[in-house]
C-alpha positions as CSV (number, residue, x, y, z in Angstrom):
1,M,-15.5,18.9,17.8
2,L,-12.2,20.1,19.4
3,E,-12.3,16.5,21.6
4,S,-12.5,14.8,18.3
5,F,-9.7,16.7,16.7
6,V,-7.3,16.1,20.0
7,V,-8.4,12.5,19.7
8,T,-7.5,11.8,16.2
9,L,-3.8,13.4,16.8
10,E,-3.7,11.2,19.7
11,M,-4.4,8.2,17.1
12,Y,-1.8,9.8,14.4
13,R,0.9,9.8,17.2
14,R,0.4,6.1,18.2
15,A,0.6,4.9,14.8
16,F,3.6,7.2,13.7
17,S,5.4,6.7,16.9
18,R,4.8,2.9,16.7
19,A,5.7,2.2,13.1
20,A,9.0,4.1,13.7
21,V,10.3,2.3,16.4
22,L,8.9,-1.2,14.2
23,A,10.5,0.5,11.2
24,A,14.0,1.0,13.0
25,K,14.0,-2.6,14.3
26,N,13.2,-4.2,10.9
27,W,15.2,-1.9,9.0
28,P,16.8,-5.0,7.1
29,V,13.3,-5.2,5.3
30,L,14.7,-2.7,3.1
31,V,16.7,-5.3,1.1
32,S,13.8,-6.8,0.1
33,V,13.2,-3.7,-2.4
34,F,16.3,-4.6,-4.2
35,A,15.7,-8.3,-4.3
36,Y,12.2,-7.5,-5.7
37,A,14.4,-5.2,-8.3
38,G,16.5,-8.2,-9.6
39,I,13.5,-10.9,-9.3
40,L,11.7,-8.4,-11.8
41,F,14.9,-7.7,-14.0
42,A,15.7,-11.1,-14.1
43,G,12.5,-12.2,-15.1
44,G,12.0,-9.7,-17.2
45,L,14.9,-11.3,-19.7
46,F,13.1,-14.3,-19.5
47,A,9.7,-13.2,-20.2
48,A,10.9,-10.6,-23.4
49,P,11.1,-13.8,-26.0
50,L,7.7,-15.0,-24.8
51,G,5.6,-12.3,-26.4
52,M,2.2,-12.0,-24.4
53,V,2.9,-15.4,-22.9
54,G,5.6,-13.7,-21.5
55,G,4.1,-10.3,-20.5
56,M,1.1,-12.7,-18.9
57,L,3.9,-14.6,-16.5
58,L,5.5,-11.1,-15.7
59,S,2.4,-9.4,-14.5
60,V,1.9,-12.8,-12.0
61,L,5.9,-12.0,-10.8
62,F,5.1,-8.1,-10.6
63,S,1.7,-9.6,-8.1
64,A,4.2,-11.9,-6.4
65,C,6.8,-9.1,-5.2
66,L,3.7,-7.0,-4.3
67,A,2.1,-9.9,-2.6
68,S,5.5,-10.7,-0.7
69,S,5.9,-6.7,0.2
70,L,2.1,-7.1,1.9
71,C,3.1,-10.2,3.7
72,L,6.2,-8.6,5.2
73,V,4.4,-5.2,6.5
74,E,1.9,-8.2,8.1
75,M,4.4,-9.3,9.9
76,I,5.9,-6.2,11.1
77,V,2.2,-4.8,12.3
78,C,1.2,-7.8,13.6
79,S,4.5,-9.8,15.2
80,G,6.7,-6.8,15.1
81,K,9.5,-8.8,13.7
82,V,10.4,-10.0,10.5
83,T,12.9,-12.7,9.6
84,A,14.7,-14.5,6.2
85,A,12.2,-17.0,6.6
86,D,9.2,-15.0,6.5
87,F,10.5,-13.3,3.2
88,R,11.0,-16.2,1.4
89,R,7.6,-17.8,2.0
90,S,5.9,-14.3,1.8
91,F,5.6,-14.5,-2.4
92,G,2.7,-16.9,-1.9
93,V,0.5,-15.7,1.1
94,Y,-1.5,-13.3,-1.2
95,L,-0.8,-13.9,-4.2
96,W,-4.0,-14.8,-5.5
97,E,-5.6,-12.1,-4.1
98,V,-3.2,-9.6,-5.5
99,V,-4.0,-11.1,-8.9
100,G,-7.6,-11.5,-8.0
101,V,-7.9,-7.2,-7.5
102,S,-5.8,-6.7,-10.3
103,F,-7.4,-8.9,-13.0
104,V,-10.8,-7.1,-11.7
105,I,-9.7,-3.9,-11.9
106,W,-7.9,-4.9,-15.3
107,I,-11.2,-6.5,-17.0
108,F,-12.8,-3.2,-15.9
109,W,-10.6,-0.8,-17.7
110,V,-10.2,-3.1,-20.7
111,V,-14.0,-3.0,-21.4
112,A,-15.0,0.4,-20.0
113,T,-12.2,2.8,-20.7
114,P,-12.9,2.6,-24.6
115,I,-16.4,3.2,-24.3
116,V,-15.9,5.8,-22.1
117,Q,-13.1,7.6,-24.5
118,S,-15.1,7.5,-27.1
119,L,-17.8,9.9,-25.4
120,P,-17.4,13.8,-25.6
121,N,-14.8,14.5,-22.9
122,G,-13.9,11.3,-22.7
123,P,-10.4,11.6,-21.3
124,V,-11.5,14.2,-18.9
125,I,-14.1,11.4,-17.4
126,V,-11.4,8.9,-17.8
127,L,-9.3,10.9,-15.4
128,C,-11.9,11.4,-13.4
129,I,-12.8,7.8,-12.9
130,D,-9.0,7.3,-12.2
131,L,-9.1,9.6,-9.4
132,L,-12.0,8.3,-7.7
133,A,-10.7,4.5,-7.9
134,L,-7.6,5.7,-6.3
135,V,-9.2,7.4,-3.6
136,F,-12.0,4.7,-3.2
137,F,-9.6,1.8,-3.3
138,N,-6.9,3.3,-1.5
139,A,-7.6,0.8,1.4
140,V,-7.4,-2.3,-0.6
141,P,-3.7,-3.1,0.3
142,E,-4.3,-3.0,4.2
143,L,-7.7,-5.2,3.5
144,I,-5.5,-7.8,1.4
145,Y,-3.7,-8.8,4.4
146,L,-6.3,-7.8,7.2
147,G,-9.4,-8.2,5.9
148,H,-8.7,-11.9,4.0
149,S,-11.6,-11.4,1.4
150,G,-12.4,-12.0,-2.4
151,A,-11.5,-9.4,-5.0
152,V,-14.4,-8.0,-5.3
153,A,-15.3,-7.7,-1.5
154,L,-12.1,-6.3,-1.1
155,L,-12.7,-3.4,-3.5
156,S,-16.3,-3.3,-1.9
157,R,-15.0,-2.7,1.7
158,S,-12.3,-0.2,0.6
159,Y,-14.8,1.7,-0.8
160,Q,-17.2,1.3,2.6
161,F,-13.8,2.1,4.8
162,V,-12.6,5.2,2.7
163,A,-16.6,6.5,2.7
164,Y,-16.6,6.4,6.5
165,N,-13.2,7.1,7.6
166,W,-11.6,9.5,4.8
167,I,-11.4,12.5,7.1
168,E,-8.7,10.4,9.2
169,W,-7.2,8.3,6.5
170,F,-5.9,11.2,3.9
171,P,-4.2,13.6,6.1
172,P,-1.2,11.1,7.2
173,N,-1.7,9.3,4.0
174,L,-0.7,12.7,2.1
175,L,1.7,13.6,4.9
176,L,3.6,10.3,4.1
177,L,3.7,10.9,0.3
178,L,5.2,14.1,0.8
179,G,7.7,12.7,3.1
180,L,8.7,10.1,0.1
181,A,8.7,13.1,-2.6
182,S,10.9,15.0,-0.5
183,I,13.9,11.8,-0.3
184,W,13.5,12.1,-4.1
185,L,14.2,15.9,-4.0
186,L,16.6,16.2,-1.3
187,I,19.0,13.1,-1.9
188,P,21.0,13.5,-5.5
189,S,20.9,10.5,-8.0
190,G,24.1,11.5,-10.1
191,N,26.4,8.5,-9.3
192,L,26.1,4.9,-8.2
193,P,26.3,5.2,-4.0
194,W,23.8,8.4,-4.2
195,M,21.4,6.5,-5.9
196,V,21.7,3.1,-3.7
197,L,21.2,5.7,-1.1
198,R,18.4,7.0,-2.6
199,W,16.5,3.7,-3.2
200,A,17.8,2.6,0.3
201,A,15.9,5.5,2.3
202,S,13.0,5.2,0.1
203,A,12.5,1.4,1.2
204,L,12.8,2.1,4.4
205,F,10.7,5.4,4.3
206,L,7.9,3.2,2.3
207,Y,7.7,0.0,4.7
208,F,7.5,2.8,7.5
209,A,4.6,4.4,5.7
210,M,2.9,1.1,5.2
211,V,3.3,0.2,8.4
212,V,1.6,3.4,9.3
213,R,-1.0,2.8,7.0
214,G,-1.7,-0.6,9.0
215,L,-1.6,0.8,12.3
216,L,-3.9,3.3,11.5
217,F,-6.4,1.1,9.4
218,I,-6.7,-1.4,12.7
219,E,-7.6,1.9,14.9
220,L,-10.2,3.2,12.2
221,D,-11.8,-0.2,11.0
222,G,-12.4,-1.4,15.0
223,S,-14.2,1.3,16.1
224,T,-16.1,4.2,15.2
225,R,-15.9,8.1,16.3
226,R,-18.1,8.1,18.8
227,A,-16.3,5.0,20.3
228,R,-12.6,6.5,19.8
229,L,-14.1,9.8,21.9
230,F,-15.9,7.6,24.6
231,R,-12.1,5.6,25.4
232,H,-10.6,8.9,25.1
233,K,-12.9,10.3,28.1
234,M,-12.3,7.3,29.7
235,G,-8.5,7.7,29.6
236,R,-8.0,4.6,27.6
């Protein structure tokens, strides 16, 4: 038991240290978050007069920005470097995977939520379902750019991954969430320079966190606890 704990800590050390190096090396990637904000703001102005059609177009635009961020994380995790060319081509790489997952989840909530809320203690049940979805679909972002599966298969694989690896997966994720919250608590937002600093620090930390998750996912998804323990005993 103690040896397994040591193996897990060593895996965390590798993921965090490697992610820190990659985030520092690719720090200009934080500019992408401001680019996404500008794109969505301009898209919102364009979509506002279009009613429901505008809302759908804005949803696709948001999915494109999310797909772009996942593609940039993939570039950092797999090749160690992001270029301006990577950013320009990133919006369409995983767009339909993101749209597909979003659509499946949206359909489920449109159909299921009204029915569940009509039951006794319906809001509590909906909250529990939301929490379970947040837990079991937690690895969907990594599976989009590392798993390359269809929408339903992504959700299924995320459930399988989390069900097997939840002990190793969630402690660093909670630590990363605490780190992001600390940035927002420690950096004031009273004026524009401080707000820009807060968003810049948050953007860089968010990319760092996603790279940590990607590196950790690769280690966990490609092995079992027994295999990791065996490699540790063999000094590998």
